N, C-alpha and C positions, 0 to 999 in steps of 0.2 A: 504493499500500499504506499509506503513512504516512498519507494522508487518511482511509482506511479505519479505521485504528487510532484516530486522532483522533475520528472520530464515535463509535466504539464507546466511548471514554473518556468523551465527553460524555453519550452515552445511559446509561452505567452509573452516572454521577454523578446523573443526573436521576432514577433509580431508587433511589438510596440514601435510606433513610428519614431524614427530618430530626432533628437534635438538638432538643430542646425546653428552652427556659429559661423558667421561670415565675417571675416575680417579684411577690411579694405583700406589701402592706403592711397596716398595721393601722389602721382607721378613717380612710383617706385619702379625703376627699370629693372627688367630681368637680367641685365648685365651686371648688376650689383647685388645679386643674390647667389650665394655660394653654390646652391643646388643646381644652378645652370651652368657651372663649370667654365665660366667666363674667365677673362684675364684678370680679375680681381678676386677669383675664388681663394687663392693663396693667403688673402688677408682674413679669411674666415669672418665676412662681414654680416652674417645672418644665421647663427647657430640654431636658434629656435624655429625660425621659418624653415631652414634646412630639415629639421625634425619631421615636418610634415611631408616633406618629399621622401625621406629615408623611411618613414613608417606608413607612407601612402603613395600618392601618385604625383607625377610631375607632368604638366602639359607643355609640349613644345612647340605647338602651333595655336596658341590662344591668342586672339586679336580683338580689336575694337571696330566699331563701325563708324566712328567719329572722334577723332583723338583730341578731346577737350573736356574739361572737368564736369560742368554741369551737364551737357547733352549725355555724357557717359553714365551719369547717375540716373537720369531720366530713363535711359535704355535698361539699366538694371532693375529698376522698378516696374517697368512696363512690359519688358520683353519685346520692344518694337524699335525700329530705326528711328532716327530723328524725325524724318519727315511724316512719321506716322504718330509719334507722341507729341509733336509740336515744339520740341526743345532742339533748336538748331545750333545755338551758341550759348555763351556764358550770360549775355545780357537778355533782358526781358523775363516775363513770368513763365511760370509752369502751371499747367492745369492739374490740380491736385484731385479733382473731382473724377478724373478718368480712371479706368480700371488699372489697379496695381497688385502685384501678387501678394502682398502682405494682407490686403484686404480679403483676399480668398483664403489665405491661411487662418485668418481669425474665424471665418464662417466653418472652417474645418477643425476647430477645437485647439488651434495653436495660439500660445502667447506671443506677442511680437513686441521686440524692443529695438529702438535704434539710439545709439550714442556716438556722438562726434560730428563729422562734417558731412553735409548732405548738398549744400551749395544750390539749393532750390528754394526760391523765396516763397513765403506763405506758410501756412499752417499745416504740418504733416497730418496725414490721414492713415489709418489702418494700423497704427502702432498703439499697444496697450500703454507703453511708456516711451517717451522720446525726450531726448535732451541734446540739442543739436547747436553748432556753431552758427552764428549769423554770418552768411556770406562766406568769404575765405577764413575767417577766424584769425586770432592772434596767436604766437607762440608763447608769449609770456602774459600772465594775468588775463587770460581769456575770458570772454563773455559767453555763456551758453543760454539758449532760449528753452523754455519748456512750455508746457500747456498752460502753466500758471504765471508766465513772465520770464524775465532775465535774471540770471544769476552771474556774479563775477567772482573768479577765483584769484585774489590778488597775490601776486608774487609767484604763482604757481606756473609750471611747465605744462603746455597743452597736452601732450602725449600722456603724461602721468595723470592728468585729470581725467581724460577719457578712459584711461585703464581703471582708475579708482572708481568712477561712476559705473562702469561696466560691471566690475566685480560686485559692487554694493547692490546692483539690481540682481544679479546672478545668485548672490549669497542671501540677501535679505528681503527682496521685494517680489520675486517671482512666485507663482503658485506652484508648489512642489508636485502637485499631481496631474500637471499638464505638461505636454511636450512644448517647446519653445523654439523661436526663431530669434536669434540675437545678433544684431548687425552692430559691428564696431568699426567705426569709420575714422581713421586717423587724417589729421591735417598734414603731418609730416609725410615725405620730405618736400612739400610744395615750396616754391620760391617764396621768400629769399632766405631760406635755409638758416634759421637760428637754432643752434644746438642747445641741449641742456648744459649748464655750467659743468656738470660731472663728467661730460664727455669732451670737453675741449681740448684735452690732451691726447685723445685717440688719433693715431696716425700722425702725430706731429713729427717724428723723426724718419718717416719713410717717404719714399717718392711713389707716387701713384702712377702706374703705367700709362702712357698716353696712346690713344687711338692712332693708328697709321694715317688716318685721314684727318687729323686735327687742323692741318693746314690745306685742306681741299680747296681747289680752285674752280670746281663745277664745270670743268672743261667741256663735258658732253651734255650737260644738263640744260634746261630751258630757263625761261624768264623767272619761274618761281623760286627755283634754287638760288639765282643771282640776286633776286630782288628782295628776298626775305630779310627780316630785321630781327635775327635770334642768334647772332654769333657771339661767341665769347669774346672775341676781339673788339667788336664795336658796340654791341648791345648791352652786355653785361656791365652793370654800373660799379664804379669803384666804391661809392658810398652805400647804396642801398643793398647791392648784392655781396660785395666783398668787404663791406664794413670799415672801409679806410675812412677815418675821422669819426668813427663811433668811439664814444667816451666810455662805453660800458667796459668794466674791468676785464671780461672774458675776452676781449679783443685788443687789450693793450700790447701783448707780446708781438701780435701781427703788426700793429701800426707802428710800434718801435722798429721792427725789422724793415718795414717798407720805407720809413723815413730815412733810415740809414742807407738802404741799397738802392733805391729808386730804379727798379728795372724798366727797359724800354723796349719797344719793337717786339721782335719774336720772344725775347726772354720775358717781357711783360705778359704776353699771351700764355706762356707757359706757366708763369706764376699764377695768373688768373685761374687757369685750369686746375692747378693743384689746390689752390684756395677753396675754389668751388666745390671740387670733388671732396674734399675733406670735410667741409661743412655738410655737405649732402649725406655722406656716410655717417657722420655723427648723429644726424637727424634720424636716419634709419636705423641706427644702433637702439634708440629709445623704442622705436616701433618693434624691433625685434625682442626687446626686454618685455614689452607688453605681451606679445604673442606667449612667451614662456610663462608669464604669470597667469594668462587666461587658461592655458593648458593645465597648469598646476591647480588652479581653483577648481576646474572640472574633475581633475583627479581627486582632490580632496573631498569633493561632494558625491564621489562615486558615479559621476556622469560621463566620464571619458569614454567608456566602452560602447555607449549608445548615442554617441554625438559625432555628427560629421563636422569637421572643422576645415573650412575652405579659406585660402588666402589668395587676394588678388590686388590689383591697383587699377585705378580709373582709366589708365592707359600707360604706355611706356614713356620713355624720355631719353633725350640725347646726353650722353656722358662724354661729350667732346667730339662725337663722330661728326663728320663734315663741317667740324669747327663750331658746332652748335650746342645750345641748351634748350629747353622747352620741348614741345611736341607737335601737334597739328598735321604734319605730313603723313602721307601713306608710306613713306620710307620705313624700313623694317624696325628701327629703334623706337619710333612712337606709335607705329601701328600695332605692334606686337606687345602683349602684356603678360606678366607672370601669372600662373594659375597652379595651385598646389592644393591638394585635398587629402585629408586622412579620415578614414571611415573603418574603424576596426571590423574585421570579419567579412567586409565587402569589398574593399580595395587591397589588392595584393601589395604588401610593403615593397617599396623600392621600384614600383612600376612606372613606366614612361609611355605617355600617349602621344602619338604623332598625328592624330586626325585634326582637320581644321575645325576649331571651335571659335565662337564669337560671343561678345557680351550679350547679344541677343538671346543667348541660350540660359542665362543665369536664372531669370525668373521662372522658366519652364522647369528647370532643374529642381528649384526649391519646391515648386508645387508637387512634382513627381515624387521626390523624397517623402513628402507629407501624405501621399496617397490621394492628392486632391486632383480634380480634372483641370487639364489645361485648355484655357479658351482657344477657340479657333483663330482668332484674330491676332494672337500672339505670333511673332515672326521667327522665333528660334526654335530649337530642338532641345528635349532634355538630355543632359549628359549623364544621366544615371547608368545607361547601358555601357558607356564608356568607362565610367568609374569601376564597374564590375568586370572590365576587360572585354566586352561584347559589342564590337563595333557594328551596327546594323548595315546590312548590304547595301541599302540606299542612302548612306550617310553622305553628305554634301561633299563636292569636289572643288568647290570655289567659294570665295568670299566676296561681298560687296562692301564698298567704303565710299563715304561721302562727307567731305569737309565743307562748311558753308560760310565760316566767320570771315568774310573780308568785304571792305576794308576794316581792319581791326588791329589789335595789338599783335606785333611781329610780322605783319604784312604777308601772311601766307595765302597765296591765291586760292580760290575755290577750285576744288577738285573732286573727281570721283573715279573709282577703279575697281578691278578685278583682279584677284589673286588666286591662283591655283596650286600653290605650294612650291612651284618652280618659277612660273612666269608672273611678272606683275605689270600690268597695263595701267597707266595713269593718264586721265584726261583732265588737263587744267583749261579752266574755261572762265568767260565773262570779263568783267571790267579789268583793265590793266594787263590783259594777256593779248599779245600781238593777233591780229586778225580773229580774236575771240576764242582761240582754241589752240592749244598745244598738247602733243601726246608724248608720252615716255614710255619705254618698254625695257624692263630689266630681266635678266636671266641669272636667277639666283644660285643656279648650279655652278656656274663658273664666275659669278660676280656677286657674292653674298653681301658685299658692302655698298652694291648699288652705285658704283662709280661710273659705270659705262652704260649710257642710254643707247640701245640698239634699235630703236624704233625706225630709223631710216635704212637699216641694213637689210638688203634684198634678201639675205638668207633667213630672215625672221619674217618674211611677208606673210607666209601661211599661219604662223603663229599669231600674228596681228589681227589677221582675218577671223581665226578661231576666237580670239580673246574678245574682239569687238561683238562678236555675235553671242558670246557667253555674257558680256556686260549687258547687251539688249535683254537677254532672257532673265538676268538677275533684276534688272529694272522692272521687268513685267512681273516676276515673282513677288517682289516686295511692293509693287504698286507705287512706283517712283514716278511722280508726274513732272513733265518738263517745266511747268509753271512754277513748281516749288524748288526752286535752286537759287 
């Protein structure tokens, strides 16, 4: 009899819907996560995030549909591309009344909580608890907005406050008899990269490897690459970004060195790169600490085995590649985003997925995990089969991308494109593009850094024709209207 009851308990636990913890950072590049085995892996920049890959799955072809903060978050909530959820750029409002996955989760018995950055103006809906940063938020002494108004945390560091408020909800405020969806959204490492005081000495005495194309001249690229305003050399500010002239004690050593050495020319660009990268990595270190604390709290409460923990970023970011910082372009460093997941008993530890996935898939995945129906008008696919190592036979073989915010900060021209894992075809169009349209094609098999635009090469004419047809089909599939550009 005891054996029968024991087996029944095990079966009941196996049928319990999992808790979902979604940890989302801002502008965290896959290049700076150790699990991705990039040039910075030897620095061990992300031990807790790497644990998710070691004990779960790393996605090597995870991408976004519009590489900019607010639209990425709108896609996360709605499961739709920008032209369908109405959030094209960082400016303007977001329709909170529209369908969002967390509202559906609530109807299916889940508690929902959101803590941190959402960058969508207006009152959150579908969350039993929410405490979010207004707009971009501040690194130090941040304000948070809740259902009941604004709270300020004087002298506190934003990543620490987000972690503290997350753990408080997890330990003290959630209903213990319900499954939950907990979204932990960090501001870091968004520009302009203010680290916590305790991390200012990290990486102080090392030299960060430079990307081979730090001094890219864009020789084969078109107007967009030549006319952008996001270079480390010209755009990155000495005061705001690099803190020269900042009187805060944490930057004194830097200011003293700069006043004494006064680098110029190429040496100045290299100094700016080193300084930027070290501040960036110091900010991500606090995020990694937070991931470790969340995992420990789940373990302490006996929740770790029935909780899927996922980590991603709202998009990728340039770590000096092409001489740039920021995002927006469909080029690989900003188009691609990290995605890691740990789900005991479901995901094979140390597994790697190479299918094409996109941020339109996240909402559907959360619903599928909860056993909820996925609305027909959501545009992505559930990643649950992939998490279990079972790629459906009809899984997508190409991705659609569309960036709209021009003219605007960083002057990146509007563009759309298609990517099939090897070839990337990009159409730049509209205002300030010669003749209204320019095309670029990259063969990532031979040119993974996207230095050689082969659009005009006759050897690729058949590929261009095929990809233009694919782009047309994707536009039709996702109901992209010509007037909404």
